[in-house]
C-alpha positions in Angstrom: -5.9 1.6 -5.0 -5.7 3.3 -8.4 -2.6 5.5 -7.6 0.4 3.7 -6.2 2.9 5.4 -3.9 5.3 5.7 -6.8 2.6 7.5 -8.9 1.5 9.7 -6.0 5.0 10.9 -5.3 5.2 12.4 -8.8 2.0 14.5 -8.5 2.6 18.1 -7.8 1.0 21.4 -8.6 3.0 21.9 -11.8 2.0 18.5 -13.2 -1.7 19.0 -12.3 -1.7 22.4 -14.0 -0.2 20.9 -17.2 -3.1 18.4 -17.7 -6.0 19.2 -20.0 -9.6 19.2 -18.6 -10.4 15.6 -19.5 -7.2 14.1 -18.0 -7.6 16.3 -15.0 -11.1 15.0 -14.4 -9.9 11.4 -14.7 -7.1 12.0 -12.3 -9.5 13.6 -9.8 -11.9 10.7 -10.0 -9.1 8.2 -9.3 -7.8 10.3 -6.4 -11.4 10.5 -5.1 -11.9 6.8 -5.1 -8.5 6.3 -3.5 -9.4 8.8 -0.8 -12.7 7.0 0.0 -11.0 3.7 0.1 -8.3 5.1 2.4 -11.0 6.5 4.7 -12.8 3.2 4.8 -9.6 1.3 5.7 -8.8 4.0 8.4 -12.2 3.3 9.9 -11.8 -0.4 10.1 -11.7 -1.9 13.6 -12.3 -5.2 15.3 -16.1 -4.5 15.4 -16.6 -3.9 11.7 -13.9 -6.0 10.0 -11.8 -9.1 10.5 -9.0 -7.1 12.2 -7.9 -8.8 15.4 -8.5 -7.0 18.7 -4.7 -6.5 19.1 -4.8 -4.1 16.2 -6.8 -1.6 18.1 -5.0 1.5 19.3 -4.1 1.5 23.0 -6.1 4.6 23.7 -9.2 3.0 22.0 -9.0 -0.2 24.2 -11.1 -0.5 27.3 -9.3 0.8 30.3 -8.3 -1.8 32.9 -7.6 0.7 35.7 -5.1 3.5 36.5 -1.7 2.8 35.1 1.1 2.4 37.7 3.4 5.4 37.9 6.6 5.1 35.9 10.1 5.2 37.5 10.5 8.8 36.3 7.3 9.8 38.1 8.4 8.1 41.3 11.7 9.9 41.2 10.0 13.2 40.8 7.4 12.5 43.6 10.0 11.4 46.2 12.8 13.7 47.1 16.2 12.1 47.6 16.9 10.8 51.1 18.7 13.5 53.0 20.2 11.0 55.4 21.8 8.9 52.8 25.6 8.8 52.6 26.8 11.8 50.7 30.4 12.6 49.6 32.3 15.0 51.8 32.0 18.4 50.1 35.2 19.6 51.8 37.3 16.7 50.5 35.7 16.7 47.0 37.4 18.8 44.3 35.2 21.3 42.6 33.6 20.4 39.3 32.5 22.7 36.5 29.1 22.5 34.9 30.3 20.6 31.8 31.9 17.9 33.9 28.7 17.3 36.0 26.7 17.2 32.8 28.8 14.5 31.3 28.6 12.4 34.4 24.8 12.7 34.9 23.6 12.5 31.4 23.7 9.1 29.6 24.0 9.1 25.8 20.8 8.1 24.1 20.8 4.7 22.5 19.3 4.6 19.0 16.1 2.6 18.9 16.2 -0.7 17.2 14.1 -0.8 14.1 11.8 -3.8 13.5 12.7 -6.4 11.0 16.1 -7.2 9.4 18.9 -4.9 10.7 21.3 -3.1 8.3 24.3 -5.3 7.7 22.7 -8.5 9.0 23.0 -11.5 6.6 19.3 -12.4 6.7 17.7 -15.4 5.4 16.2 -15.9 1.9 15.5 -18.5 -0.8 18.7 -20.0 -2.0 17.3 -22.3 -4.7 17.2 -20.4 -8.0 16.3 -22.1 -11.3 17.3 -21.2 -14.8 14.2 -19.7 -16.4 12.5 -21.3 -19.4 11.1 -17.9 -20.4 11.1 -14.2 -19.3 7.9 -12.2 -19.3 8.0 -8.4 -19.5 5.1 -6.6 -17.8 4.5 -3.0 -18.9 1.7 -0.7 -17.7 -1.1 -0.1 -20.3 -2.4 3.2 -19.0 -0.7 6.2 -17.5 -1.7 6.6 -13.8 -1.4 10.4 -14.2 -3.2 11.5 -17.3 -5.1 8.3 -17.8 -4.1 7.9 -21.5 -3.0 4.7 -23.1 0.8 4.1 -23.1 2.3 3.1 -26.4 4.2 -0.1 -26.7 7.4 1.7 -27.5 7.2 4.0 -24.5 10.5 4.4 -22.6 10.6 1.8 -19.8 13.0 0.2 -17.4 12.6 -2.8 -15.1 12.3 -1.9 -11.5 11.4 -5.3 -9.9 11.0 -8.9 -10.7 10.1 -12.3 -9.3 10.4 -16.0 -10.3 7.4 -18.3 -10.5 7.4 -22.1 -10.6 4.5 -23.8 -12.3 3.4 -27.3 -13.2 2.5 -27.9 -16.8 0.3 -30.8 -18.0 1.6 -32.6 -21.1 -0.3 -33.0 -24.4 -2.3 -36.1 -25.4 0.6 -37.4 -27.5 3.2 -36.4 -24.9 1.6 -37.1 -21.5 3.3 -36.2 -18.3 4.1 -33.3 -16.0 7.0 -31.0 -15.9 8.0 -27.8 -14.1 8.1 -24.5 -16.0 10.1 -21.6 -14.6 9.2 -18.1 -15.5 11.1 -14.9 -14.7 8.7 -11.9 -14.5 10.0 -8.4 -15.0 7.9 -5.4 -13.9 8.7 -2.2 -15.9 8.4 1.5 -15.1 7.2 3.4 -18.2 7.4 7.1 -19.0 4.4 8.8 -20.4 4.6 11.8 -22.8 3.0 13.9 -20.0 6.1 13.2 -17.9 4.5 10.8 -15.4 6.2 7.5 -14.6 3.8 4.5 -14.2 4.8 1.2 -12.8 3.4 -2.2 -13.8 2.0 -4.1 -10.9 1.1 -7.8 -10.5 -2.6 -8.7 -10.3 -4.0 -8.8 -6.9 -7.3 -9.9 -5.3 -8.5 -9.7 -1.7 -10.9 -12.2 -0.1 -12.7 -11.2 3.1 -14.2 -14.3 4.6 -15.6 -14.5 8.2 -13.9 -17.8 8.8 -10.8 -17.6 6.6 -10.0 -14.0 7.5 -8.4 -11.6 5.1 -6.4 -13.4 2.4 -4.5 -11.5 -0.3 -4.3 -13.3 -3.6 -1.5 -12.1 -5.8 0.3 -13.0 -9.0 3.5 -12.3 -7.2 3.9 -15.8 -6.0 6.7 -18.4 -6.2 4.1 -21.3 -6.5 2.2 -21.1 -9.8 -1.5 -22.1 -10.2 -0.6 -25.6 -11.6 1.9 -26.4 -8.8 -0.6 -25.1 -6.3 -3.2 -27.6 -7.5 -0.6 -30.4 -7.1 -0.1 -29.4 -3.5 -3.9 -29.4 -3.0 -4.2 -32.9 -4.5 -1.4 -34.3 -2.4 -2.9 -32.9 0.8 -6.6 -33.3 0.2 -6.9 -36.3 -2.2 -3.9 -38.3 -1.2 -4.0 -37.3 2.5 -0.3 -36.3 2.8 0.9 -34.0 5.6 2.8 -30.8 4.9 6.1 -32.4 5.7 5.4 -35.4 3.4 4.4 -33.0 0.6 7.7 -31.1 1.1 9.6 -34.4 1.0 7.8 -35.5 -2.2 8.4 -32.2 -4.0 12.1 -32.4 -3.0 12.7 -36.0 -3.9 10.6 -36.3 -7.1 10.7 -32.7 -8.6 13.9 -31.4 -7.1 11.9 -28.5 -5.6 12.5 -27.2 -2.1 9.5 -25.4 -0.5 9.0 -24.6 3.2 6.0 -26.0 5.1 4.9 -22.4 5.6 4.7 -21.9 1.8 2.8 -25.1 1.4 0.3 -24.1 4.1 -0.1 -20.7 2.6 -0.7 -22.2 -0.8 -3.5 -24.4 0.6 -5.2 -21.4 2.3 -4.9 -19.3 -0.9 -6.4 -22.0 -3.0 -9.4 -22.2 -0.5 -9.7 -18.4 -0.6 -9.8 -18.5 -4.4 -12.6 -21.1 -4.2 -14.6 -19.2 -1.6 -16.9 -17.4 -4.1 -17.9 -20.8 -5.6 -19.7 -21.7 -2.3 -22.7 -19.7 -3.3 -23.0 -21.6 -6.6 -22.6 -24.9 -4.7 -25.4 -24.0 -2.3 -27.6 -22.8 -5.1 -27.2 -26.2 -6.9 -27.9 -28.1 -3.6 -31.1 -26.1 -3.0 -32.2 -26.7 -6.6 -31.8 -30.5 -6.4 -34.8 -32.7 -6.8 -33.3 -35.4 -4.6 -30.6 -34.7 -2.0 -28.7 -37.0 0.4 -27.5 -35.6 3.8 -25.4 -37.1 6.5 -23.0 -36.1 9.2 -20.0 -37.5 11.2 -18.0 -36.2 14.1 -15.1 -33.8 13.3 -12.6 -32.5 15.9 -11.6 -28.9 15.6 -9.0 -27.9 18.1 -10.4 -28.9 21.5 -14.0 -28.8 20.3 -16.0 -31.7 18.8 -18.0 -30.5 15.8 -19.6 -32.3 12.9 -18.7 -32.7 9.2 -21.8 -32.4 7.2 -22.3 -33.5 3.6 -25.1 -32.6 1.2 -24.9 -34.5 -2.1 -27.1 -35.0 -5.2 -26.4 -36.4 -8.7 -24.3 -33.3 -9.7 -23.1 -31.5 -6.6 -21.5 -32.2 -3.2 -21.2 -29.6 -0.4 -19.3 -30.1 2.8 -19.5 -28.0 5.9 -18.1 -28.2 9.5 -20.5 -27.0 12.1 -22.3 -27.9 15.3 -24.9 -30.7 15.2 -28.1 -28.7 15.1 -30.7 -27.1 12.9 -28.6 -24.0 12.3 -26.6 -25.5 9.5 -29.8 -26.8 7.8 -31.4 -23.4 8.1 -28.4 -21.8 6.6 -27.9 -24.1 3.6 -31.5 -25.4 2.9 -33.7 -22.3 3.4 -35.5 -22.7 0.1 -35.1 -26.4 -0.5 -38.3 -28.0 -1.9 -37.0 -31.4 -3.2 -36.8 -34.7 -1.4 -34.2 -35.2 1.3 -32.8 -38.7 2.1 -31.3 -38.9 5.6 -31.1 -41.0 8.7 -33.6 -40.6 11.6 -32.0 -37.8 13.5 -34.6 -35.4 14.7 -32.9 -32.3 13.2 -34.2 -33.3 9.8 -37.8 -33.9 10.9 -38.9 -30.3 10.3 -38.4 -30.7 6.5 -41.7 -31.6 4.8 -40.4 -33.8 1.9 -38.2 -36.4 3.6 -37.1 -40.0 2.9 -35.6 -42.4 5.5 -32.7 -44.7 5.0 -33.8 -48.4 5.5 -30.3 -49.6 6.1 -30.3 -48.0 9.6 -33.6 -49.6 10.4 -32.6 -53.1 9.3 -29.4 -52.9 11.3 -31.4 -52.1 14.4 -33.7 -55.0 13.7 -30.7 -57.3 13.3 -29.6 -56.0 16.7 -32.9 -57.2 18.2 -32.5 -60.5 16.6 -29.1 -60.9 18.1 -30.2 -59.9 21.6 -31.1 -62.3 24.4 -34.7 -61.2 24.9 -37.2 -63.5 23.2 -39.8 -60.8 22.6 -37.1 -58.5 21.2 -36.0 -61.3 18.9 -39.6 -61.9 17.6 -40.1 -58.2 16.9 -36.7 -57.9 15.2 -37.6 -60.9 12.9 -41.0 -59.3 12.1 -39.4 -56.0 11.1 -36.6 -57.7 9.1 -39.0 -59.9 7.2 -41.3 -56.9 6.4 -38.4 -54.9 5.0 -37.1 -57.9 3.0 -40.5 -58.4 1.4 -40.9 -54.7 0.6 -37.3 -54.4 -0.8 -38.0 -57.3 -3.2 -41.2 -55.6 -4.3 -39.4 -52.3 -4.9 -36.7 -53.9 -7.0 -39.3 -55.7 -9.0 -41.3 -52.5 -9.5 -38.3 -50.7 -10.8 -37.9 -53.2 -13.6 -41.6 -53.3 -14.5 -44.5 -50.9 -14.7 -44.9 -48.4 -11.8 -47.4 -49.7 -9.2 -48.7 -48.3 -5.9 -47.0 -50.7 -3.5 -48.7 -49.1 -0.5 -52.0 -50.5 -1.5 -50.6 -53.9 -2.6 -48.9 -54.4 0.8 -51.4 -52.7 3.0 -52.0 -55.8 5.1 -48.3 -56.3 5.8 -47.9 -52.7 6.8 -50.9 -52.8 9.1 -49.5 -55.8 10.9 -46.2 -54.1 11.4 -47.9 -50.9 12.6 -50.0 -52.8 15.1 -46.8 -54.6 16.4 -45.2 -51.2 16.9 -48.2 -49.9 18.9 -48.0 -52.9 21.2 -44.3 -52.2 22.0 -44.4 -48.4 22.5 -44.0 -49.0 26.2 -42.0 -52.2 26.1 -39.6 -53.0 29.0 -36.8 -53.8 26.6 -35.1 -50.5 25.8 -34.0 -51.2 22.2 -37.3 -52.8 21.3 -39.2 -49.7 22.6 -36.8 -47.4 20.7 -37.3 -49.1 17.4 -41.0 -49.2 17.8 -41.2 -45.5 18.7 -38.9 -44.6 15.7 -41.1 -46.6 13.3 -44.3 -45.1 14.7 -43.1 -41.5 14.7 -41.4 -41.5 11.3 -43.9 -43.9 9.5 -44.6 -41.6 6.5 -41.0 -40.8 5.8 -40.0 -44.4 6.1 -42.6 -46.0 3.7 -43.0 -43.0 1.3 -40.7 -44.8 -1.1 -43.5 -47.3 -1.8 -45.4 -44.5 -3.6 -42.4 -44.1 -6.0 -40.2 -47.2 -6.2 -37.6 -45.2 -8.2 -36.6 -43.3 -5.1 -33.6 -44.7 -3.1 -34.1 -46.8 -0.1 -30.6 -46.2 1.5 -28.4 -43.1 2.2 -25.4 -44.8 0.7 -24.6 -41.8 -1.6 -24.0 -39.5 1.4 -22.1 -42.2 3.3 -19.8 -42.9 0.3 -19.2 -39.1 0.0 -18.0 -39.0 3.6 -15.9 -42.2 3.5 -12.8 -40.6 2.0 -12.8 -37.7 4.4 -13.4 -40.0 7.4 -10.2 -41.8 6.5 -8.5 -38.3 6.3 -9.9 -37.5 9.7 -8.3 -40.5 11.3 -4.9 -39.6 9.7 -4.9 -35.8 10.4 -7.1 -35.9 13.6 -9.4 -33.2 12.3 -8.4 -29.6 12.0 -7.0 -27.2 14.6 -8.8 -23.9 13.7 -11.9 -22.6 12.1 -9.8 -21.4 9.2 -8.4 -24.9 8.7 -11.9 -26.4 8.7 -13.0 -23.8 6.2 -10.0 -24.5 3.9 -10.8 -28.2 4.1 -14.5 -28.0 3.3 -14.2 -25.5 0.4 -11.5 -27.5 -1.4 -13.3 -30.8 -0.8 -16.6 -29.5 -2.1 -15.0 -28.2 -5.4 -13.0 -31.4 -5.9 -16.0 -33.8 -5.4 -18.4 -31.7 -7.4 -16.0 -31.6 -10.4 -15.6 -35.4 -10.2 -19.4 -35.9 -10.0 -19.8 -33.9 -13.2 -17.3 -35.9 -15.1 -14.4 -33.5 -15.0 -10.8 -33.7 -13.6 -10.8 -31.1 -10.9 -7.2 -30.0 -11.1 -7.1 -28.0 -14.3 -10.3 -26.2 -13.3 -8.9 -25.4 -9.8 -5.7 -24.1 -11.4 -7.8 -21.7 -13.6 -9.7 -20.5 -10.6 -6.5 -19.7 -8.7 -5.0 -17.9 -11.8 -8.1 -15.8 -12.3 -8.6 -14.9 -8.7 -4.9 -13.9 -8.4 -5.3 -11.6 -11.3 -8.2 -9.9 -9.6 -10.9 -11.3 -11.9 -13.9 -13.5 -11.1 -13.5 -17.2 -11.3 -15.2 -19.2 -14.0 -18.4 -21.1 -12.9 -18.1 -24.7 -12.0 -18.0 -27.0 -15.1 -21.3 -28.2 -16.3 -22.1 -31.9 -16.0 -20.9 -34.0 -18.9 -23.6 -35.3 -21.3 -25.2 -38.5 -20.0 -24.7 -37.8 -16.3 
């Protein structure tokens, strides 16, 4: 909104008449934009915004049937019982109208207003620090006439707040320390007679899974301290209560678990616009590794997906199906390294992880079936020979290993054909898998520089699998969204050779001020 309630309350006919044509047009345009925005907000409902169904007006909700009559309606519909005991009129002294009115009319009780009641002690933050500095915020433009306000315009403080931030030390004086800032918001008087109030920066994030999150500079937790909370929770896998204890014991700072949780959600909302940049980098990758692992969300079992290349990592929590691949990889034309799950098989340029296949071959070798053991040894020996040839080719001139080892591949293919209907279930399953995915499995022989395992994706998941065992997944969709956004930004920064925390602090600061976040840092030279 361009005009605050404070500015709008000062606008009247006399003030409007006093403005020149240019200032009047500027005021009219700002009022027009505010009117349109107000109409759009007024038209929001659960069907076209993230408002919950409970916010819908009662008369707009679907009717569940005729309401039961109230007690007053029942009294009017049913006359008093004439046979009920009545006082004897002969023995009752006469009463005047005023007496009867006082006895029958109850005094109206004042309605209790929501929130804190007048005179109640209330609850608030009791820990107040001595400030290292005080910042004065004055408005730059008059909200009435639209002209610039001079620096010496009369002003008075009308509100203020205290912010606690974490400051990184210099190279010659390393370390961390808290920095306390008192912010003072001033009300300035323009020559036109209009009072304009400085307001803290604010940004709004509308995310389908996070909901509506307001980012504001009016926060107790500064951007640097917010990144420390993110690091403790995401990187060091600490719960909200442990973070609270750490801040209290080591920094002498008392924060509620609600403030800590809100800070994590705000940091994720600030990072939400970066997801488009992450997806763009994933799609542009020449070689991409993908993997997934189970992820509990509330009472539902979902999957934590990872897509990682040399310079980007993207996490997502979704169901185990093609929907997530169609959403993230619609224009992907590079090579995808994955396991043998069928959801990946529609992608044209695909590589298979050999580690999964050699483990299955080892399982046949360890079985009690002699034919299964023989097939397992054949598969294992074939892969051992090819792995040695690939490593040798990487150190020497590039050669077409498919032609060189054609006879060995033909023997393995014939062995698979003979076992497509084998009575041993695991023998049959491995033979069918090799037969159906033959091209993706042995495509690496055409270019030995390609990887033969999916270790990059599995290593990217390892840290978060440990976090899953500790935190038992997430409870809500918003929690999963918070987790994946922050994890993606943290891992991508590390891959590109940057410490993620200063960058994340700058993202939070810019988004709180209502500005766009800086792009993700470019990869360091040599990566």
